[in-house]
All heavy atoms as a GROMACS GRO file, in nm:
protein
  638
    1MET      N    1   3.410  -1.194   2.890
    1MET     CA    2   3.301  -1.110   2.938
    1MET      C    3   3.351  -1.019   3.049
    1MET      O    4   3.307  -0.905   3.058
    1MET     CB    5   3.187  -1.201   2.985
    1MET     CG    6   3.066  -1.128   3.025
    1MET     SD    7   2.991  -1.053   2.879
    1MET     CE    8   2.853  -0.977   2.948
    2ARG      N    9   3.442  -1.069   3.130
    2ARG     CA   10   3.494  -0.989   3.241
    2ARG      C   11   3.568  -0.866   3.190
    2ARG      O   12   3.555  -0.757   3.245
    2ARG     CB   13   3.585  -1.074   3.329
    2ARG     CG   14   3.646  -0.993   3.444
    2ARG     CD   15   3.729  -1.080   3.532
    2ARG     NE   16   3.637  -1.147   3.624
    2ARG     CZ   17   3.670  -1.244   3.705
    2ARG    NH1   18   3.792  -1.290   3.705
    2ARG    NH2   19   3.583  -1.298   3.784
    3THR      N   20   3.645  -0.883   3.082
    3THR     CA   21   3.718  -0.768   3.029
    3THR      C   22   3.624  -0.663   2.972
    3THR      O   23   3.650  -0.545   2.982
    3THR     CB   24   3.818  -0.812   2.920
    3THR    OG1   25   3.745  -0.876   2.816
    3THR    CG2   26   3.923  -0.905   2.976
    4PHE      N   27   3.513  -0.709   2.913
    4PHE     CA   28   3.415  -0.615   2.861
    4PHE      C   29   3.353  -0.532   2.973
    4PHE      O   30   3.337  -0.412   2.961
    4PHE     CB   31   3.305  -0.689   2.784
    4PHE     CG   32   3.194  -0.599   2.740
    4PHE    CD1   33   3.214  -0.511   2.635
    4PHE    CD2   34   3.071  -0.602   2.802
    4PHE    CE1   35   3.112  -0.427   2.593
    4PHE    CE2   36   2.969  -0.519   2.762
    4PHE     CZ   37   2.990  -0.432   2.657
    5ILE      N   38   3.321  -0.596   3.084
    5ILE     CA   39   3.259  -0.526   3.197
    5ILE      C   40   3.357  -0.426   3.257
    5ILE      O   41   3.320  -0.312   3.286
    5ILE     CB   42   3.208  -0.626   3.302
    5ILE    CG1   43   3.091  -0.706   3.243
    5ILE    CG2   44   3.164  -0.555   3.429
    5ILE    CD1   45   3.047  -0.820   3.330
    6THR      N   46   3.483  -0.466   3.276
    6THR     CA   47   3.579  -0.372   3.334
    6THR      C   48   3.608  -0.257   3.238
    6THR      O   49   3.625  -0.144   3.281
    6THR     CB   50   3.710  -0.444   3.370
    6THR    OG1   51   3.762  -0.508   3.254
    6THR    CG2   52   3.689  -0.545   3.481
    7ARG      N   53   3.612  -0.286   3.108
    7ARG     CA   54   3.635  -0.180   3.011
    7ARG      C   55   3.516  -0.082   3.010
    7ARG      O   56   3.533   0.038   3.002
    7ARG     CB   57   3.654  -0.238   2.872
    7ARG     CG   58   3.692  -0.134   2.769
    7ARG     CD   59   3.709  -0.192   2.631
    7ARG     NE   60   3.796  -0.307   2.630
    7ARG     CZ   61   3.788  -0.407   2.543
    7ARG    NH1   62   3.696  -0.405   2.449
    7ARG    NH2   63   3.871  -0.508   2.548
    8PHE      N   64   3.394  -0.137   3.021
    8PHE     CA   65   3.275  -0.052   3.023
    8PHE      C   66   3.275   0.036   3.148
    8PHE      O   67   3.246   0.154   3.141
    8PHE     CB   68   3.149  -0.138   3.020
    8PHE     CG   69   3.023  -0.058   3.023
    8PHE    CD1   70   2.983   0.014   2.912
    8PHE    CD2   71   2.945  -0.053   3.138
    8PHE    CE1   72   2.868   0.090   2.915
    8PHE    CE2   73   2.830   0.021   3.141
    8PHE     CZ   74   2.791   0.092   3.030
    9ARG      N   75   3.312  -0.019   3.262
    9ARG     CA   76   3.317   0.060   3.385
    9ARG      C   77   3.424   0.168   3.376
    9ARG      O   78   3.405   0.279   3.421
    9ARG     CB   79   3.346  -0.030   3.504
    9ARG     CG   80   3.230  -0.113   3.547
    9ARG     CD   81   3.265  -0.192   3.669
    9ARG     NE   82   3.159  -0.287   3.701
    9ARG     CZ   83   3.173  -0.388   3.781
    9ARG    NH1   84   3.289  -0.413   3.838
    9ARG    NH2   85   3.072  -0.469   3.803
   10ARG      N   86   3.537   0.134   3.320
   10ARG     CA   87   3.647   0.228   3.309
   10ARG      C   88   3.609   0.345   3.218
   10ARG      O   89   3.638   0.459   3.248
   10ARG     CB   90   3.770   0.157   3.254
   10ARG     CG   91   3.898   0.231   3.278
   10ARG     CD   92   4.022   0.154   3.236
   10ARG     NE   93   4.005   0.010   3.236
   10ARG     CZ   94   4.044  -0.069   3.135
   10ARG    NH1   95   4.100  -0.018   3.030
   10ARG    NH2   96   4.026  -0.198   3.141
   11GLU      N   97   3.544   0.317   3.104
   11GLU     CA   98   3.508   0.423   3.011
   11GLU      C   99   3.392   0.508   3.062
   11GLU      O  100   3.384   0.625   3.034
   11GLU     CB  101   3.472   0.363   2.876
   11GLU     CG  102   3.592   0.306   2.804
   11GLU     CD  103   3.555   0.240   2.673
   11GLU    OE1  104   3.436   0.244   2.638
   11GLU    OE2  105   3.643   0.185   2.609
   12SER      N  106   3.303   0.450   3.141
   12SER     CA  107   3.189   0.527   3.187
   12SER      C  108   3.222   0.608   3.312
   12SER      O  109   3.144   0.692   3.352
   12SER     CB  110   3.071   0.434   3.217
   12SER     OG  111   3.105   0.346   3.324
   13SER      N  112   3.338   0.584   3.373
   13SER     CA  113   3.372   0.659   3.493
   13SER      C  114   3.422   0.800   3.461
   13SER      O  115   3.423   0.885   3.548
   13SER     CB  116   3.478   0.584   3.573
   13SER     OG  117   3.598   0.576   3.501
   14TYR      N  118   3.465   0.824   3.338
   14TYR     CA  119   3.510   0.957   3.300
   14TYR      C  120   3.390   1.051   3.288
   14TYR      O  121   3.286   1.014   3.235
   14TYR     CB  122   3.585   0.955   3.167
   14TYR     CG  123   3.711   0.872   3.170
   14TYR    CD1  124   3.725   0.762   3.087
   14TYR    CD2  125   3.815   0.903   3.256
   14TYR    CE1  126   3.840   0.686   3.090
   14TYR    CE2  127   3.930   0.827   3.259
   14TYR     CZ  128   3.941   0.719   3.176
   14TYR     OH  129   4.054   0.644   3.179
   15HIS      N  130   3.408   1.171   3.333
   15HIS     CA  131   3.301   1.269   3.323
   15HIS      C  132   3.328   1.356   3.202
   15HIS      O  133   3.398   1.456   3.209
   15HIS     CB  134   3.293   1.354   3.451
   15HIS     CG  135   3.263   1.272   3.572
   15HIS    ND1  136   3.140   1.214   3.592
   15HIS    CD2  137   3.338   1.237   3.678
   15HIS    CE1  138   3.141   1.148   3.706
   15HIS    NE2  139   3.261   1.160   3.759
   16GLU      N  140   3.273   1.315   3.091
   16GLU     CA  141   3.295   1.386   2.966
   16GLU      C  142   3.166   1.454   2.923
   16GLU      O  143   3.056   1.406   2.950
   16GLU     CB  144   3.337   1.290   2.856
   16GLU     CG  145   3.472   1.226   2.881
   16GLU     CD  146   3.509   1.130   2.769
   16GLU    OE1  147   3.427   1.107   2.680
   16GLU    OE2  148   3.621   1.078   2.773
   17PHE      N  149   3.181   1.563   2.856
   17PHE     CA  150   3.068   1.636   2.800
   17PHE      C  151   3.080   1.627   2.650
   17PHE      O  152   3.174   1.682   2.591
   17PHE     CB  153   3.069   1.782   2.848
   17PHE     CG  154   2.951   1.860   2.802
   17PHE    CD1  155   2.828   1.843   2.863
   17PHE    CD2  156   2.962   1.948   2.697
   17PHE    CE1  157   2.718   1.914   2.821
   17PHE    CE2  158   2.852   2.021   2.654
   17PHE     CZ  159   2.731   2.003   2.716
   18LYS      N  160   2.987   1.556   2.586
   18LYS     CA  161   2.994   1.537   2.441
   18LYS      C  162   2.896   1.631   2.374
   18LYS      O  163   2.784   1.647   2.418
   18LYS     CB  164   2.960   1.394   2.404
   18LYS     CG  165   3.061   1.295   2.456
   18LYS     CD  166   3.027   1.156   2.412
   18LYS     CE  167   3.130   1.058   2.465
   18LYS     NZ  168   3.102   0.922   2.422
   19VAL      N  169   2.942   1.692   2.265
   19VAL     CA  170   2.858   1.780   2.185
   19VAL      C  171   2.848   1.721   2.046
   19VAL      O  172   2.950   1.692   1.983
   19VAL     CB  173   2.918   1.922   2.179
   19VAL    CG1  174   2.836   2.011   2.088
   19VAL    CG2  175   2.930   1.981   2.317
   20TYR      N  176   2.728   1.704   2.000
   20TYR     CA  177   2.704   1.654   1.865
   20TYR      C  178   2.654   1.769   1.779
   20TYR      O  179   2.557   1.836   1.814
   20TYR     CB  180   2.602   1.540   1.866
   20TYR     CG  181   2.651   1.418   1.941
   20TYR    CD1  182   2.615   1.397   2.073
   20TYR    CD2  183   2.736   1.327   1.880
   20TYR    CE1  184   2.660   1.286   2.142
   20TYR    CE2  185   2.782   1.216   1.947
   20TYR     CZ  186   2.743   1.196   2.078
   20TYR     OH  187   2.789   1.087   2.146
   21VAL      N  188   2.719   1.789   1.667
   21VAL     CA  189   2.684   1.899   1.577
   21VAL      C  190   2.616   1.841   1.454
   21VAL      O  191   2.668   1.752   1.389
   21VAL     CB  192   2.810   1.980   1.535
   21VAL    CG1  193   2.773   2.090   1.439
   21VAL    CG2  194   2.880   2.034   1.658
   22ILE      N  195   2.497   1.894   1.426
   22ILE     CA  196   2.423   1.851   1.307
   22ILE      C  197   2.408   1.973   1.217
   22ILE      O  198   2.358   2.077   1.259
   22ILE     CB  199   2.284   1.797   1.346
   22ILE    CG1  200   2.298   1.678   1.440
   22ILE    CG2  201   2.207   1.759   1.222
   22ILE    CD1  202   2.167   1.629   1.495
   23GLN      N  203   2.452   1.960   1.094
   23GLN     CA  204   2.442   2.070   1.001
   23GLN      C  205   2.297   2.090   0.959
   23GLN      O  206   2.219   1.994   0.950
   23GLN     CB  207   2.527   2.043   0.878
   23GLN     CG  208   2.674   2.035   0.908
   23GLN     CD  209   2.754   2.002   0.785
   23GLN    OE1  210   2.699   1.967   0.681
   23GLN    NE2  211   2.885   2.014   0.796
   24SER      N  212   2.261   2.214   0.935
   24SER     CA  213   2.122   2.243   0.899
   24SER      C  214   2.085   2.183   0.764
   24SER      O  215   1.970   2.144   0.743
   24SER     CB  216   2.097   2.393   0.899
   24SER     OG  217   2.176   2.455   0.800
   25SER      N  218   2.181   2.170   0.673
   25SER     CA  219   2.150   2.110   0.543
   25SER      C  220   2.116   1.962   0.558
   25SER      O  221   2.029   1.910   0.488
   25SER     CB  222   2.268   2.126   0.448
   25SER     OG  223   2.382   2.060   0.498
   26THR      N  224   2.181   1.895   0.652
   26THR     CA  225   2.150   1.755   0.678
   26THR      C  226   2.011   1.741   0.736
   26THR      O  227   1.935   1.651   0.698
   26THR     CB  228   2.253   1.695   0.775
   26THR    OG1  229   2.384   1.716   0.724
   26THR    CG2  230   2.230   1.547   0.796
   27LEU      N  231   1.975   1.830   0.825
   27LEU     CA  232   1.842   1.827   0.885
   27LEU      C  233   1.735   1.858   0.781
   27LEU      O  234   1.630   1.791   0.777
   27LEU     CB  235   1.836   1.927   1.000
   27LEU     CG  236   1.712   1.925   1.086
   27LEU    CD1  237   1.696   1.788   1.152
   27LEU    CD2  238   1.720   2.032   1.192
   28LYS      N  239   1.759   1.955   0.694
   28LYS     CA  240   1.663   1.987   0.589
   28LYS      C  241   1.645   1.871   0.492
   28LYS      O  242   1.534   1.839   0.451
   28LYS     CB  243   1.709   2.110   0.512
   28LYS     CG  244   1.697   2.238   0.588
   28LYS     CD  245   1.752   2.353   0.504
   28LYS     CE  246   1.768   2.478   0.587
   28LYS     NZ  247   1.832   2.584   0.509
   29ARG      N  248   1.758   1.807   0.455
   29ARG     CA  249   1.750   1.694   0.363
   29ARG      C  250   1.671   1.580   0.425
   29ARG      O  251   1.590   1.515   0.359
   29ARG     CB  252   1.891   1.648   0.324
   29ARG     CG  253   1.888   1.543   0.216
   29ARG     CD  254   2.028   1.505   0.170
   29ARG     NE  255   2.098   1.441   0.279
   29ARG     CZ  256   2.227   1.459   0.306
   29ARG    NH1  257   2.297   1.542   0.234
   29ARG    NH2  258   2.284   1.396   0.406
   30PHE      N  259   1.691   1.557   0.555
   30PHE     CA  260   1.616   1.452   0.623
   30PHE      C  261   1.467   1.483   0.623
   30PHE      O  262   1.384   1.396   0.594
   30PHE     CB  263   1.666   1.435   0.767
   30PHE     CG  264   1.581   1.341   0.847
   30PHE    CD1  265   1.593   1.205   0.830
   30PHE    CD2  266   1.490   1.389   0.938
   30PHE    CE1  267   1.515   1.118   0.903
   30PHE    CE2  268   1.411   1.303   1.012
   30PHE     CZ  269   1.423   1.166   0.994
   31LEU      N  270   1.432   1.607   0.655
   31LEU     CA  271   1.291   1.644   0.659
   31LEU      C  272   1.225   1.631   0.522
   31LEU      O  273   1.114   1.579   0.511
   31LEU     CB  274   1.274   1.786   0.712
   31LEU     CG  275   1.301   1.805   0.860
   31LEU    CD1  276   1.292   1.952   0.897
   31LEU    CD2  277   1.203   1.724   0.942
   32VAL      N  278   1.294   1.676   0.420
   32VAL     CA  279   1.236   1.668   0.285
   32VAL      C  280   1.224   1.523   0.241
   32VAL      O  281   1.120   1.480   0.192
   32VAL     CB  282   1.320   1.749   0.184
   32VAL    CG1  283   1.280   1.719   0.042
   32VAL    CG2  284   1.305   1.897   0.213
   33MET      N  285   1.330   1.446   0.260
   33MET     CA  286   1.329   1.308   0.212
   33MET      C  287   1.231   1.221   0.289
   33MET      O  288   1.151   1.149   0.229
   33MET     CB  289   1.470   1.247   0.223
   33MET     CG  290   1.567   1.302   0.124
   33MET     SD  291   1.523   1.264  -0.045
   33MET     CE  292   1.547   1.089  -0.046
   34GLU      N  293   1.237   1.225   0.418
   34GLU     CA  294   1.158   1.131   0.497
   34GLU      C  295   1.013   1.173   0.512
   34GLU      O  296   0.924   1.089   0.500
   34GLU     CB  297   1.221   1.114   0.636
   34GLU     CG  298   1.356   1.046   0.634
   34GLU     CD  299   1.349   0.903   0.586
   34GLU    OE1  300   1.249   0.833   0.611
   34GLU    OE2  301   1.446   0.859   0.523
   35ILE      N  302   0.988   1.296   0.537
   35ILE     CA  303   0.851   1.337   0.567
   35ILE      C  304   0.775   1.372   0.439
   35ILE      O  305   0.669   1.316   0.412
   35ILE     CB  306   0.851   1.453   0.667
   35ILE    CG1  307   0.910   1.405   0.800
   35ILE    CG2  308   0.711   1.507   0.687
   35ILE    CD1  309   0.927   1.512   0.903
   36ILE      N  310   0.829   1.464   0.361
   36ILE     CA  311   0.753   1.511   0.245
   36ILE      C  312   0.748   1.406   0.135
   36ILE      O  313   0.640   1.371   0.086
   36ILE     CB  314   0.812   1.644   0.194
   36ILE    CG1  315   0.797   1.751   0.303
   36ILE    CG2  316   0.745   1.688   0.065
   36ILE    CD1  317   0.866   1.880   0.274
   37VAL      N  318   0.863   1.354   0.095
   37VAL     CA  319   0.865   1.254  -0.012
   37VAL      C  320   0.799   1.125   0.034
   37VAL      O  321   0.727   1.060  -0.043
   37VAL     CB  322   1.010   1.228  -0.059
   37VAL    CG1  323   1.017   1.114  -0.158
   37VAL    CG2  324   1.068   1.353  -0.121
   38GLY      N  325   0.818   1.088   0.160
   38GLY     CA  326   0.752   0.968   0.212
   38GLY      C  327   0.601   0.979   0.212
   38GLY      O  328   0.530   0.885   0.177
   39THR      N  329   0.550   1.096   0.248
   39THR     CA  330   0.406   1.118   0.247
   39THR      C  331   0.351   1.115   0.105
   39THR      O  332   0.247   1.054   0.078
   39THR     CB  333   0.372   1.252   0.313
   39THR    OG1  334   0.424   1.251   0.446
   39THR    CG2  335   0.224   1.275   0.318
   40LEU      N  336   0.421   1.180   0.013
   40LEU     CA  337   0.377   1.179  -0.127
   40LEU      C  338   0.379   1.038  -0.185
   40LEU      O  339   0.287   0.997  -0.257
   40LEU     CB  340   0.463   1.273  -0.211
   40LEU     CG  341   0.446   1.422  -0.183
   40LEU    CD1  342   0.547   1.502  -0.262
   40LEU    CD2  343   0.304   1.466  -0.214
   41ALA      N  344   0.484   0.963  -0.155
   41ALA     CA  345   0.493   0.826  -0.205
   41ALA      C  346   0.384   0.738  -0.144
   41ALA      O  347   0.326   0.652  -0.213
   41ALA     CB  348   0.631   0.767  -0.174
   42TYR      N  349   0.353   0.759  -0.016
   42TYR     CA  350   0.246   0.682   0.049
   42TYR      C  351   0.112   0.708  -0.017
   42TYR      O  352   0.038   0.614  -0.048
   42TYR     CB  353   0.239   0.714   0.198
   42TYR     CG  354   0.125   0.646   0.267
   42TYR    CD1  355   0.137   0.514   0.309
   42TYR    CD2  356   0.005   0.712   0.290
   42TYR    CE1  357   0.032   0.450   0.371
   42TYR    CE2  358  -0.101   0.648   0.351
   42TYR     CZ  359  -0.086   0.518   0.393
   42TYR     OH  360  -0.191   0.454   0.454
   43HIS      N  361   0.080   0.835  -0.038
   43HIS     CA  362  -0.049   0.867  -0.099
   43HIS      C  363  -0.058   0.818  -0.243
   43HIS      O  364  -0.164   0.772  -0.287
   43HIS     CB  365  -0.077   1.017  -0.090
   43HIS     CG  366  -0.111   1.062   0.048
   43HIS    ND1  367  -0.226   1.025   0.112
   43HIS    CD2  368  -0.044   1.138   0.136
   43HIS    CE1  369  -0.230   1.078   0.232
   43HIS    NE2  370  -0.119   1.148   0.250
   44ALA      N  371   0.052   0.826  -0.316
   44ALA     CA  372   0.051   0.776  -0.454
   44ALA      C  373   0.033   0.624  -0.456
   44ALA      O  374  -0.046   0.572  -0.536
   44ALA     CB  375   0.181   0.814  -0.524
   45ALA      N  376   0.103   0.553  -0.368
   45ALA     CA  377   0.089   0.408  -0.363
   45ALA      C  378  -0.049   0.367  -0.312
   45ALA      O  379  -0.107   0.269  -0.360
   45ALA     CB  380   0.198   0.348  -0.274
   46PHE      N  381  -0.102   0.442  -0.217
   46PHE     CA  382  -0.236   0.411  -0.166
   46PHE      C  383  -0.342   0.434  -0.274
   46PHE      O  384  -0.438   0.359  -0.284
   46PHE     CB  385  -0.266   0.495  -0.042
   46PHE     CG  386  -0.391   0.452   0.030
   46PHE    CD1  387  -0.390   0.338   0.109
   46PHE    CD2  388  -0.507   0.525   0.018
   46PHE    CE1  389  -0.504   0.298   0.175
   46PHE    CE2  390  -0.622   0.486   0.084
   46PHE     CZ  391  -0.620   0.372   0.164
   47TYR      N  392  -0.323   0.537  -0.354
   47TYR     CA  393  -0.416   0.565  -0.464
   47TYR      C  394  -0.412   0.454  -0.569
   47TYR      O  395  -0.514   0.416  -0.625
   47TYR     CB  396  -0.383   0.700  -0.527
   47TYR     CG  397  -0.472   0.737  -0.642
   47TYR    CD1  398  -0.602   0.780  -0.621
   47TYR    CD2  399  -0.426   0.727  -0.773
   47TYR    CE1  400  -0.685   0.813  -0.727
   47TYR    CE2  401  -0.508   0.759  -0.879
   47TYR     CZ  402  -0.637   0.802  -0.856
   47TYR     OH  403  -0.717   0.835  -0.961
   48LEU      N  404  -0.292   0.400  -0.595
   48LEU     CA  405  -0.277   0.297  -0.697
   48LEU      C  406  -0.327   0.161  -0.653
   48LEU      O  407  -0.390   0.089  -0.730
   48LEU     CB  408  -0.132   0.288  -0.743
   48LEU     CG  409  -0.078   0.408  -0.819
   48LEU    CD1  410   0.070   0.392  -0.844
   48LEU    CD2  411  -0.153   0.423  -0.951
   49CYS      N  412  -0.298   0.121  -0.529
   49CYS     CA  413  -0.330  -0.017  -0.489
   49CYS      C  414  -0.440  -0.027  -0.385
   49CYS      O  415  -0.486  -0.137  -0.356
   49CYS     CB  416  -0.204  -0.088  -0.440
   49CYS     SG  417  -0.135  -0.016  -0.292
   50HIS      N  418  -0.482   0.082  -0.322
   50HIS     CA  419  -0.591   0.084  -0.224
   50HIS      C  420  -0.566  -0.014  -0.109
   50HIS      O  421  -0.657  -0.082  -0.063
   50HIS     CB  422  -0.726   0.053  -0.289
   50HIS     CG  423  -0.762   0.149  -0.396
   50HIS    ND1  424  -0.800   0.278  -0.368
   50HIS    CD2  425  -0.765   0.137  -0.531
   50HIS    CE1  426  -0.826   0.340  -0.481
   50HIS    NE2  427  -0.804   0.257  -0.582
   51ASN      N  428  -0.441  -0.021  -0.065
   51ASN     CA  429  -0.405  -0.109   0.045
   51ASN      C  430  -0.302  -0.035   0.130
   51ASN      O  431  -0.196   0.004   0.080
   51ASN     CB  432  -0.346  -0.240  -0.009
   51ASN     CG  433  -0.322  -0.341   0.100
   51ASN    OD1  434  -0.319  -0.308   0.217
   51ASN    ND2  435  -0.306  -0.466   0.059
   52ALA      N  436  -0.332  -0.018   0.259
   52ALA     CA  437  -0.244   0.060   0.346
   52ALA      C  438  -0.110  -0.009   0.368
   52ALA      O  439  -0.006   0.057   0.378
   52ALA     CB  440  -0.312   0.087   0.480
   53LEU      N  441  -0.110  -0.141   0.376
   53LEU     CA  442   0.016  -0.213   0.398
   53LEU      C  443   0.109  -0.200   0.278
   53LEU      O  444   0.228  -0.171   0.293
   53LEU     CB  445  -0.014  -0.361   0.426
   53LEU     CG  446   0.104  -0.448   0.465
   53LEU    CD1  447   0.167  -0.396   0.594
   53LEU    CD2  448   0.060  -0.591   0.483
   54LEU      N  449   0.054  -0.217   0.160
   54LEU     CA  450   0.136  -0.201   0.039
   54LEU      C  451   0.177  -0.056   0.019
   54LEU      O  452   0.287  -0.028  -0.031
   54LEU     CB  453   0.060  -0.252  -0.083
   54LEU     CG  454   0.039  -0.403  -0.090
   54LEU    CD1  455  -0.045  -0.438  -0.212
   54LEU    CD2  456   0.171  -0.475  -0.094
   55ALA      N  457   0.091   0.036   0.058
   55ALA     CA  458   0.126   0.178   0.047
   55ALA      C  459   0.241   0.213   0.140
   55ALA      O  460   0.331   0.290   0.104
   55ALA     CB  461   0.005   0.265   0.077
   56GLY      N  462   0.242   0.156   0.260
   56GLY     CA  463   0.354   0.178   0.353
   56GLY      C  464   0.484   0.122   0.300
   56GLY      O  465   0.590   0.184   0.310
   57ALA      N  466   0.477   0.002   0.243
   57ALA     CA  467   0.596  -0.058   0.184
   57ALA      C  468   0.644   0.024   0.063
   57ALA      O  469   0.764   0.042   0.042
   57ALA     CB  470   0.568  -0.202   0.143
   58GLY      N  471   0.550   0.073  -0.015
   58GLY     CA  472   0.586   0.156  -0.130
   58GLY      C  473   0.648   0.288  -0.089
   58GLY      O  474   0.740   0.338  -0.152
   59SER      N  475   0.598   0.344   0.020
   59SER     CA  476   0.655   0.468   0.073
   59SER      C  477   0.799   0.445   0.119
   59SER      O  478   0.888   0.525   0.091
   59SER     CB  479   0.570   0.519   0.188
   59SER     OG  480   0.633   0.625   0.253
   60TRP      N  481   0.821   0.336   0.189
   60TRP     CA  482   0.956   0.303   0.235
   60TRP      C  483   1.049   0.280   0.116
   60TRP      O  484   1.161   0.333   0.113
   60TRP     CB  485   0.952   0.179   0.323
   60TRP     CG  486   1.087   0.127   0.355
   60TRP    CD1  487   1.173   0.175   0.448
   60TRP    CD2  488   1.152   0.017   0.291
   60TRP    NE1  489   1.289   0.102   0.446
   60TRP    CE2  490   1.278   0.005   0.351
   60TRP    CE3  491   1.117  -0.071   0.191
   60TRP    CZ2  492   1.368  -0.094   0.313
   60TRP    CZ3  493   1.207  -0.168   0.153
   60TRP    CH2  494   1.331  -0.178   0.213
   61ALA      N  495   1.003   0.204   0.019
   61ALA     CA  496   1.085   0.175  -0.098
   61ALA      C  497   1.114   0.302  -0.178
   61ALA      O  498   1.224   0.320  -0.231
   61ALA     CB  499   1.016   0.071  -0.186
   62GLY      N  500   1.017   0.392  -0.186
   62GLY     CA  501   1.037   0.516  -0.260
   62GLY      C  502   1.141   0.606  -0.196
   62GLY      O  503   1.228   0.660  -0.263
   63THR      N  504   1.134   0.623  -0.063
   63THR     CA  505   1.232   0.709   0.003
   63THR      C  506   1.371   0.647   0.002
   63THR      O  507   1.470   0.717  -0.018
   63THR     CB  508   1.189   0.741   0.147
   63THR    OG1  509   1.167   0.619   0.217
   63THR    CG2  510   1.065   0.825   0.149
   64GLU      N  511   1.379   0.516   0.023
   64GLU     CA  512   1.510   0.451   0.019
   64GLU      C  513   1.569   0.455  -0.122
   64GLU      O  514   1.690   0.470  -0.139
   64GLU     CB  515   1.499   0.306   0.068
   64GLU     CG  516   1.470   0.294   0.215
   64GLU     CD  517   1.579   0.352   0.303
   64GLU    OE1  518   1.698   0.331   0.273
   64GLU    OE2  519   1.545   0.420   0.400
   65GLY      N  520   1.486   0.442  -0.222
   65GLY     CA  521   1.533   0.450  -0.359
   65GLY      C  522   1.587   0.587  -0.393
   65GLY      O  523   1.690   0.600  -0.461
   66LEU      N  524   1.519   0.691  -0.346
   66LEU     CA  525   1.567   0.827  -0.371
   66LEU      C  526   1.696   0.857  -0.296
   66LEU      O  527   1.779   0.934  -0.343
   66LEU     CB  528   1.461   0.929  -0.333
   66LEU     CG  529   1.350   0.947  -0.436
   66LEU    CD1  530   1.246   1.045  -0.384
   66LEU    CD2  531   1.407   0.996  -0.567
   67LYS      N  532   1.714   0.796  -0.181
   67LYS     CA  533   1.840   0.815  -0.107
   67LYS      C  534   1.957   0.753  -0.181
   67LYS      O  535   2.067   0.806  -0.180
   67LYS     CB  536   1.830   0.751   0.031
   67LYS     CG  537   1.746   0.826   0.129
   67LYS     CD  538   1.749   0.752   0.261
   67LYS     CE  539   1.640   0.796   0.352
   67LYS     NZ  540   1.637   0.716   0.475
   68ARG      N  541   1.934   0.639  -0.246
   68ARG     CA  542   2.042   0.568  -0.313
   68ARG      C  543   2.055   0.605  -0.460
   68ARG      O  544   2.144   0.556  -0.528
   68ARG     CB  545   2.018   0.418  -0.299
   68ARG     CG  546   2.039   0.371  -0.156
   68ARG     CD  547   2.002   0.226  -0.141
   68ARG     NE  548   2.037   0.174  -0.011
   68ARG     CZ  549   1.966   0.190   0.100
   68ARG    NH1  550   1.855   0.260   0.097
   68ARG    NH2  551   2.006   0.137   0.213
   69LEU      N  552   1.970   0.689  -0.511
   69LEU     CA  553   1.973   0.727  -0.652
   69LEU      C  554   2.103   0.796  -0.694
   69LEU      O  555   2.159   0.761  -0.798
   69LEU     CB  556   1.853   0.816  -0.684
   69LEU     CG  557   1.831   0.850  -0.830
   69LEU    CD1  558   1.802   0.723  -0.909
   69LEU    CD2  559   1.717   0.948  -0.844
   70PRO      N  560   2.159   0.892  -0.617
   70PRO     CA  561   2.285   0.953  -0.661
   70PRO      C  562   2.400   0.854  -0.672
   70PRO      O  563   2.483   0.864  -0.764
   70PRO     CB  564   2.314   1.057  -0.552
   70PRO     CG  565   2.183   1.086  -0.492
   70PRO     CD  566   2.105   0.959  -0.501
   71LEU      N  567   2.407   0.756  -0.585
   71LEU     CA  568   2.512   0.656  -0.592
   71LEU      C  569   2.496   0.570  -0.716
   71LEU      O  570   2.595   0.538  -0.784
   71LEU     CB  571   2.511   0.569  -0.466
   71LEU     CG  572   2.616   0.460  -0.457
   71LEU    CD1  573   2.756   0.521  -0.455
   71LEU    CD2  574   2.593   0.375  -0.334
   72ALA      N  575   2.374   0.532  -0.750
   72ALA     CA  576   2.350   0.451  -0.869
   72ALA      C  577   2.384   0.527  -0.996
   72ALA      O  578   2.441   0.471  -1.089
   72ALA     CB  579   2.205   0.404  -0.871
   73VAL      N  580   2.349   0.654  -0.999
   73VAL     CA  581   2.381   0.736  -1.117
   73VAL      C  582   2.532   0.751  -1.133
   73VAL      O  583   2.587   0.741  -1.242
   73VAL     CB  584   2.312   0.874  -1.108
   73VAL    CG1  585   2.363   0.968  -1.215
   73VAL    CG2  586   2.163   0.857  -1.116
   74LYS      N  587   2.600   0.770  -1.020
   74LYS     CA  588   2.746   0.784  -1.026
   74LYS      C  589   2.811   0.656  -1.077
   74LYS      O  590   2.907   0.660  -1.154
   74LYS     CB  591   2.799   0.817  -0.887
   74LYS     CG  592   2.948   0.849  -0.885
   74LYS     CD  593   3.000   0.871  -0.746
   74LYS     CE  594   2.949   1.000  -0.689
   74LYS     NZ  595   3.008   1.032  -0.558
   75ARG      N  596   2.760   0.540  -1.035
   75ARG     CA  597   2.815   0.413  -1.083
   75ARG      C  598   2.788   0.393  -1.232
   75ARG      O  599   2.873   0.342  -1.304
   75ARG     CB  600   2.755   0.296  -1.005
   75ARG     CG  601   2.811   0.282  -0.868
   75ARG     CD  602   2.756   0.159  -0.801
   75ARG     NE  603   2.806   0.148  -0.666
   75ARG     CZ  604   2.764   0.059  -0.579
   75ARG    NH1  605   2.669  -0.027  -0.612
   75ARG    NH2  606   2.816   0.055  -0.459
   76MET      N  607   2.671   0.434  -1.278
   76MET     CA  608   2.637   0.415  -1.420
   76MET      C  609   2.721   0.509  -1.506
   76MET      O  610   2.762   0.471  -1.616
   76MET     CB  611   2.488   0.439  -1.443
   76MET     CG  612   2.403   0.328  -1.389
   76MET     SD  613   2.224   0.349  -1.394
   76MET     CE  614   2.193   0.462  -1.521
   77VAL      N  615   2.748   0.628  -1.460
   77VAL     CA  616   2.827   0.723  -1.538
   77VAL      C  617   2.974   0.680  -1.544
   77VAL      O  618   3.040   0.699  -1.645
   77VAL     CB  619   2.814   0.865  -1.477
   77VAL    CG1  620   2.912   0.961  -1.539
   77VAL    CG2  621   2.671   0.915  -1.496
   78SER      N  622   3.024   0.619  -1.438
   78SER     CA  623   3.165   0.580  -1.436
   78SER      C  624   3.196   0.464  -1.528
   78SER      O  625   3.309   0.443  -1.566
   78SER     CB  626   3.208   0.546  -1.293
   78SER     OG  627   3.142   0.429  -1.249
   79PHE      N  628   3.096   0.385  -1.569
   79PHE     CA  629   3.121   0.272  -1.660
   79PHE      C  630   3.130   0.319  -1.795
   79PHE      O  631   3.125   0.355  -1.885
   79PHE     CB  632   3.013   0.165  -1.647
   79PHE     CG  633   3.028   0.083  -1.524
   79PHE    CD1  634   2.927   0.080  -1.431
   79PHE    CD2  635   3.143   0.011  -1.499
   79PHE    CE1  636   2.937   0.006  -1.316
   79PHE    CE2  637   3.155  -0.064  -1.386
   79PHE     CZ  638   3.054  -0.068  -1.295
   0.00000   0.00000   0.00000
């Protein structure tokens, strides 16, 4: 634990200026996937089951499924 504390103090004593660059395509993809698709999936799930808790879970599952869809397709095509 002592080495962790001294290492943390040593690294935080430097005065560094960090710049994080986010590409606009990444930001657009995030907005479309999380906000628009998530909202559409929530309303569709809420219409089908009439339960807000299940609709929230369905919205989460829908957006996560769409994020992982290109990887699944690539795996299926490679076999």
